[in-house]
C-alpha positions as CSV (number, residue, x, y, z in Angstrom):
1,X,60.8,52.6,23.3
2,X,61.9,55.5,24.9
3,X,60.0,58.0,27.0
4,X,60.4,61.2,29.3
5,X,58.8,62.7,32.1
6,X,59.7,66.1,34.0
7,X,58.1,67.5,36.9
8,X,58.1,71.1,38.1
9,X,56.5,72.8,41.0
10,X,56.3,76.2,42.2
11,X,59.7,77.5,41.8
12,X,61.3,74.2,40.7
13,X,61.2,71.5,38.0
14,X,62.6,68.0,37.6
15,X,63.4,66.3,34.4
16,X,62.8,63.2,33.9
17,X,64.5,61.0,30.1
18,X,64.1,57.4,29.9
19,X,61.8,54.5,29.3
20,X,58.2,53.1,30.6
21,X,58.4,49.3,31.2
22,X,55.7,47.0,31.7
23,X,55.7,44.9,34.7
24,X,53.5,43.1,36.8
25,X,52.7,46.3,39.3
26,X,52.3,48.3,36.0
27,X,54.9,50.8,34.7
28,X,58.2,52.4,36.3
29,X,59.5,55.4,35.7
30,X,63.5,55.0,34.9
31,X,66.1,58.1,34.2
32,X,67.5,60.9,35.6
33,X,66.7,64.3,37.4
34,X,67.8,67.8,37.2
35,X,66.4,70.9,39.0
36,X,65.7,73.9,37.8
37,X,63.8,77.3,38.4
38,X,60.0,76.8,37.6
39,X,60.2,80.2,36.1
40,X,62.2,78.8,33.5
41,X,59.6,76.7,31.3
42,X,59.3,77.5,27.7
43,X,56.6,78.9,25.8
44,X,58.5,78.4,22.6
45,X,58.6,75.4,20.1
46,X,61.9,74.0,20.1
47,X,60.5,70.3,21.3
48,X,62.2,68.8,24.4
49,X,60.4,65.2,23.5
50,X,59.2,65.0,27.5
51,X,56.3,65.6,29.6
52,X,56.7,68.2,31.7
53,X,54.7,67.9,35.3
54,X,53.3,70.5,37.5
55,X,51.8,69.7,40.8
56,X,49.3,72.5,42.7
57,X,49.0,70.0,45.7
58,X,52.7,70.8,46.8
59,X,53.4,66.7,46.2
60,X,56.9,66.8,44.2
61,X,57.7,62.9,44.4
62,X,58.0,61.3,41.1
63,X,57.9,58.3,42.8
64,X,54.7,59.0,44.2
65,X,53.4,59.7,40.8
66,X,54.2,56.3,39.6
67,X,52.4,54.8,42.3
68,X,49.7,57.0,41.1
69,X,50.0,55.9,37.5
70,X,50.0,52.3,38.2
71,X,46.8,52.4,41.3
72,X,44.3,55.0,39.5
73,X,41.7,54.2,37.1
74,X,40.6,57.2,35.1
75,X,36.7,57.4,35.4
76,X,35.9,60.5,33.7
77,X,37.2,62.5,30.8
78,X,36.6,65.8,29.0
79,X,38.2,67.6,26.0
80,X,38.1,71.7,26.5
81,X,39.3,74.3,24.4
82,X,41.0,77.9,24.7
83,X,41.5,80.8,22.9
84,X,44.7,81.7,21.4
85,X,44.9,85.4,21.8
86,X,43.1,87.9,24.1
87,X,41.6,89.5,20.6
88,X,40.2,86.5,19.6
89,X,36.1,86.7,18.8
90,X,35.2,83.2,17.7
91,X,35.8,79.4,18.7
92,X,34.9,77.7,15.9
93,X,38.4,76.8,14.4
94,X,41.2,78.3,15.9
95,X,41.9,77.2,19.6
96,X,44.0,75.8,21.9
97,X,42.5,72.0,22.9
98,X,43.5,70.1,25.9
99,X,42.1,66.8,28.2
100,X,41.0,67.2,31.8
101,X,40.7,63.8,33.4
102,X,39.5,62.4,36.8
103,X,40.9,59.1,38.3
104,X,40.6,57.1,41.5
105,X,42.2,54.6,43.5
106,X,39.6,51.8,42.6
107,X,40.8,49.6,46.0
108,X,40.4,52.9,48.2
109,X,36.9,53.8,48.3
110,X,37.3,56.6,50.6
111,X,40.1,58.0,48.6
112,X,39.9,61.8,47.2
113,X,39.4,62.0,43.2
114,X,42.7,63.8,41.5
115,X,42.2,65.6,38.5
116,X,44.8,66.0,36.0
117,X,44.9,67.7,32.7
118,X,47.0,66.6,29.9
119,X,47.9,68.8,26.5
120,X,50.8,69.4,23.7
121,X,52.6,72.8,23.6
122,X,55.4,73.9,21.2
123,X,58.2,72.2,23.4
124,X,56.5,69.5,25.5
125,X,53.4,67.6,26.9
126,X,51.9,69.3,30.1
127,X,50.8,67.3,32.9
128,X,49.2,68.6,35.6
129,X,47.8,67.5,39.0
130,X,45.3,68.9,41.5
131,X,42.4,68.0,44.0
132,X,40.5,71.1,42.6
133,X,39.2,70.9,38.7
134,X,39.8,74.5,38.8
135,X,43.6,74.2,38.9
136,X,44.1,72.2,36.3
137,X,41.0,73.5,34.0
138,X,41.7,77.3,34.5
139,X,45.8,77.5,35.1
140,X,48.6,76.5,33.1
141,X,51.8,75.5,35.3
142,X,50.6,77.6,38.0
143,X,49.6,80.7,35.7
144,X,46.1,81.7,34.7
145,X,45.3,80.4,31.3
146,X,44.7,82.9,28.5
147,X,41.2,83.9,27.8
148,X,39.7,86.1,25.3
149,X,37.6,89.4,25.9
150,X,35.2,87.5,24.2
151,X,35.1,83.7,25.6
152,X,36.9,81.5,28.2
153,X,37.4,77.9,28.1
154,X,34.7,76.0,26.9
155,X,33.9,72.2,26.6
156,X,34.3,70.0,23.6
157,X,33.0,66.5,24.6
158,X,33.3,64.5,27.6
159,X,32.8,61.2,28.1
160,X,32.8,58.4,31.5
161,X,36.1,56.0,31.6
162,X,37.2,52.7,32.8
163,X,40.8,53.1,31.3
164,X,43.7,52.5,33.8
165,X,46.1,55.7,34.3
166,X,49.0,53.2,33.2
167,X,47.5,51.8,30.1
168,X,47.2,55.9,29.4
169,X,50.6,56.2,29.7
170,X,51.9,53.1,28.1
171,X,49.4,54.2,25.0
172,X,51.6,57.4,25.0
173,X,55.0,56.5,25.8
174,X,55.2,53.2,23.5
175,X,52.3,52.4,21.7
176,X,51.9,56.0,19.9
177,X,55.2,57.2,20.7
178,X,54.5,60.7,21.3
179,X,57.2,61.9,22.7
180,X,59.2,61.9,19.6
181,X,56.5,63.5,17.2
182,X,57.3,67.0,17.4
183,X,55.1,69.9,17.3
184,X,53.8,71.0,14.4
185,X,51.0,73.9,13.8
186,X,49.3,72.6,11.0
187,X,49.3,68.8,11.7
188,X,51.2,67.5,15.0
189,X,49.4,70.0,17.1
190,X,47.1,70.5,20.3
191,X,44.0,69.1,18.5
192,X,45.6,66.0,17.0
193,X,47.0,65.1,20.4
194,X,43.5,66.1,22.2
195,X,41.9,63.6,20.3
196,X,44.2,60.7,20.3
197,X,44.4,60.9,24.1
198,X,40.4,61.4,24.4
199,X,39.7,58.9,21.8
200,X,41.6,56.3,24.1
201,X,40.5,57.2,27.7
202,X,36.6,57.8,26.4
203,X,34.4,54.6,27.0
204,X,32.0,55.4,24.2
205,X,32.6,58.2,22.3
206,X,35.2,60.0,19.8
207,X,36.4,63.5,19.5
208,X,35.8,64.7,15.5
209,X,37.0,68.3,15.2
210,X,37.7,70.9,12.4
211,X,41.2,71.4,11.2
């Protein structure tokens, strides 16, 4: 099936559009890259059908990203919510939901854990990477996440995990074909995507949210 990945760094972004293919080594990322200004990121609802990747550690090599996807296992996952506007006073129904997870290279006992966030916006799926949790939790493509005057990002649910990163990638790209599902505020939105991802990663829990 079709699949897409794009990466952006502070000042640059590289788009990938191709397929996910399972091999004995895991998944491979294929396609063409284009470079554009990092400030050109869209906040609209013109669905691009890509995963946009932002790396806070300064490593913008997509080949290395592929290595991480194929070698890392997810050990913890959390589902967070944040306000949609500065004046939003309640967090009960209307909010943006996103996933934060931790991966390890299980063959490297001395390796550093990596923190990731994954979410659905109006124009793309967004994958972020950092060695600091606060980057992916509190920032979005290098900018501070919007906070309300009344509340900040909050935890919905969390769980342990044993899922390989490659299996998550295949699940999103091939099994559920998420890149072909356009954003829709009333249905195919951030909450539904966060539930799909959390329920897949979590070892034993499921997230039930209010529509």
